[in-house]
C-alpha positions, -999 to +999 in steps of 0.1 A: -077+339-123-100+323-097-090+290-081-112+262-096-135+245-071-119+211-072-084+226-067-096+246-037-112+215-022-080+195-027-058+222-012-080+220+019-075+182+020-037+186+020-033+203+054-021+170+069+002+160+041+003+160+003-022+139-016-011+105-030-012+101-068-006+065-077+017+067-108+001+046-136-018+030-107+000+009-081+026+002-108+052-009-082+030-040-076+010-046-108+014-039-145+011-002-151-020+015-165-042-016-160-074-022-142-056-043-116-031-016-110-058+010-106-080-011-083-050-019-061-042+018-059-077+024-046-074-005-021-041+011-009-059+044-003-044+064-031-062+097-037-057+098-075-045+075-102-021+090-127-030+077-162-016+083-197-039+089-227-034+082-264-060+081-292-065+052-315-067+055-353-105+058-350-103+084-323-109+064-291-090+075-260-071+046-245-048+044-214-012+035-220+021+052-212+037+044-246+022+047-281+043+016-289+030-015-271+060-038-273+067-033-236+033-043-223+021-067-250+053-080-267+038-069-300+052-044-325+021-022-325+015+015-324-017+027-308-023+055-333-022+032-363-048+007-351-085+009-346-097+003-310-114-030-317-082-043-334-061-033-303-085-053-281-072-085-298-037-080-284-037-090-247-015-072-222+012-091-203-012-096-174-040-109-196-061-077-196-070-057-227-058-022-234-082-001-213-103+027-228-104+060-209-142+056-206-138+023-188-111+037-164-134+067-156-162+042-148-138+022-125-127+055-108-163+064-101-169+030-085-137+033-064-143+070-055-108+078-068-096+108-087-079+108-121-047+127-129-047+125-167-016+131-187-022+139-224+004+119-243-015+128-275-016+167-272-046+169-294-067+146-272-076+172-246-111+182-259-121+145-262-108+138-227-129+167-213-160+155-232-156+120-218-152+133-182-183+156-185-204+128-202-197+106-172-204+135-148-169+129-133-156+158-114-125+146-096-100+150-124-069+170-132-056+172-168-018+175-173+008+174-201+042+185-211+029+204-241+022+239-228+003+249-259-021+219-256-028+229-219-033+266-229-058+255-256-079+238-229-076+269-207-088+290-236-118+267-239-127+274-202-118+238-192-136+233-158-109+209-146-076+220-130-048+220-155-013+210-148+018+217-169+046+192-166+081+207-162+114+190-171+146+197-152+159+222-178+127+243-180+116+272-159+084+263-140+070+298-138+076+306-175+061+274-186+031+277-163+024+312-177+025+299-212+002+270-204-022+292-183-019+263-159-033+260-124-006+235-113+031+230-120+041+194-121+079+191-115+093+161-132+127+161-115+130+125-102+161+119-123+177+154-118+202+141-092+204+119-061+185+144-039+160+163-061+140+175-031+168+201-027+156+217-059+122+225-044+135+255-026+117+280-004+122+306-030+105+285-057+076+276-034+071+313-025+071+322-062+046+297-073+024+306-043+026+343-054+013+332-088-015+312-072-002+280-085-003+246-068+026+221-070+027+184-079+059+165-075+074+136-095+070+100-088+092+090-059+099+056-044+131+063-023+118+064+013+144+088+025+137+112-004+100+108+000+103+117+037+116+151+027+089+156+001+061+149+025+071+179+046+067+203+017+036+225+012+027+209-021-006+196-034+004+161-043+032+136-049+032+108-074+045+073-065+046+038-079+042+026-043+012+041-025+020+023+007+050+046+011+028+077+013-004+065+029+012+051+060-008+044+091-002+071+117-021+065+149-031+095+170-015+096+205-051+098+219-058+063+206-025+049+195-036+015+183-008-006+168-015-027+137-005-063+135-006-076+099-019-112+100+005-132+077+017-098+065-002-076+041-016-108+025-044-090+006-017-073-015+011-100-017+012-137-010+008-146+027+038-153+049+063-141+023+088-113+026+070-091+001+038-093+022+058-086+054+076-056+040+044-042+025+028-042+059+059-026+075+061+001+048+024+011+052+030+016+090+022-017+107+040-021+140+038-059+141+039-087+115+023-121+124+039-152+110+037-190+113+067-213+119+073-249+107+105-269+105+122-282+073+137-316+066+171-302+076+159-286+107+155-250+096+127-227+108+105-218+078+077-192+076+046-208+062+010-213+075+001-248+065+019-280+074+016-291+037+027-272+006-001-276-019-021-245-012+006-218-014+035-234-034+042-255-064+054-284-042+033-312-027+034-329+007+046-320+042+071-292+048+092-316+068+099-336+035+119-307+020+151-289+028+153-252+035+170-247+001+142-265-018+116-245+000+134-212-006+137-220-043+101-231-049+073-210-063+054-197-033+039-167-050+023-173-084-007-189-068-015-154-056-003-134-086+021-140-115+043-111-104+054-131-074+065-163-091+101-159-080+091-157-043+100-187-022+092-199+014+113-176+037+135-186+066+126-173+100+160-155+101+149-136+070+120-121+090+143-114+119+167-094+097+137-075+082+124-066+117+158-054+127+159-031+097+125-016+103+128-017+142+093-032+145+079-064+161+069-100+152+040-120+164+053-156+161+028-185+159+046-218+166+032-247+145+057-276+144+090-264+159+116-269+187+109-241+212+145-239+223+156-234+187+131-206+181+141-187+212+178-192+205+175-178+171+156-148+184+182-142+211+210-145+185+194-115+167+189-096+200+152-094+193+136-111+223+118-079+233+106-074+197+088-107+195+058-123+212+048-160+208+016-180+206+006-216+196-024-238+195+000-262+213-002-248+248+028-269+259+049-247+237+038-216+256+043-233+289+078-242+279+086-207+269+072-192+301+091-217+323+124-218+305+125-182+292+106-160+317+120-129+299+102-139+267+068-125+258+038-149+252+003-142+240-028-160+253-062-161+237-091-151+260-114-176+243-092-205+254-100-200+291-133-201+311-125-168+328-097-143+330-086-155+365-078-189+351-059-174+322-038-152+346-032-181+370-005-195+347+014-162+347+005-129+331+012-130+294+025-099+276-005-099+253-041-112+257-060-115+224-098-109+224-121-118+196-145-088+193-173-111+183-173-136+212-152-123+241-161-101+271-145-068+261-153-052+295-122-069+309-098-049+289-089-024+316-083-052+341-060-069+317-039-037+314-039-033+352-024-068+354+004-058+330-009-073+297-015-055+265-049-060+248-050-072+212-083-075+194-086-100+165-104-083+137-108-102+104-139-084+091-140-065+058-163-036+065-153-001+078-186+000+098-174-031+117-140-016+124-152+017+139-166+001+171-133-018+175-114+015+172-137+030+198-126+003+223-091+017+221-072-016+223-034-017+223-032-037+191-054-051+164-046-083+146-061-080+111-062-091+075-065-057+057-044-029+072-055-005+045-092-009+053-084-004+090-065+027+081-095+041+062-117+033+092-093+049+116-093+081+095-130+082+097-129+077+134-104+106+138-126+129+117-155+123+140-136+132+172 
């Protein structure tokens, strides 16, 4: 059986690593099988969205994992007993309506994303194919546990690659033959603690001999995923696309990413979820802002007042660290983060120790000696660099703690010589829009790293910055920069 064109194309794409299938969208961050989960998966550079399809009582294909909607609506409703219009009157827990397959296809077209469609209703295959072809949508794979349903599509000369889903107690090759499938999808995430060991060299050789591709279960355990990413498989599913699509700079242009206030396009700024998201997607540095609480604790928050990003009002200095930690510092961004509070600086230091990365610390209203003391207590002085609009803070650090690393902005000085006269900083930040970028080599010769501040939202703006080969970029959207970096690499 000849390899279908899409599958051949996808196999050529996986030479670097397996493709990322966002399981029910970016369901680790948003409500599964919803527009916001799918759009976030696209923003996080997932190659495909895994979606589940049922049919309503009047034959409309809709996207939901379960036929029963109690889990996502709180209502005792079955999809296959309701007409589509009636189902639209029951809002999902995130406020959206139950999406139709046609609407999800339209979103995928606009996002240039693929669809990995699991047939929950085995009899929906022909209608799914019709909807895909009507929309002229080519980047789709159709999957299911029911081998006979997949075989029926094969008998109908389905133009889309077909995947048969295989439980732990089933033989992949036998089931693939019954289904006449192009792909075996191993659903072994719950087989044991280390399911990667079940994907043996013998199994991979056998499926290759049968000209089958392999898709693996949804995996969110970083250590387990690290093993799976080394396997010669077509794709891996995950609830957390950031764990797969990590930023991996090439040694020829090893630009380090600094996430400004963390990955704040995905999670609320200056919170631990935003910081950890940035670290998990491959950022080497997390930027944060420090203020001091009423009881003298160092707190991570940008503004000096609390109204914009919390449910409290007034200055940070009017509240204790406990009050700040227990407030709602996340639901302004998304309801899923309502339990997130204002973190302590020490929380970030522990996080950096765990990931062995760096912090870019902006000092707002703090005691410099307290900041440095806390960093030294965690043995992280070499893993942090410091900046402030208050130049006296930086002068204090340089004079009292010469081993500490400071950052200076080029735009704050009339010329580079004046900047360097106060002592060479560890990092000099350039704004690519206003500063003289021809000085970068001289900065490095003087012993400073060059960081470019890049807060634009277009790949075409990022490409010239990448061409400059800075040491670091300070940016708002690490996933957009990652896409731009891949484009730059492909042109080399």
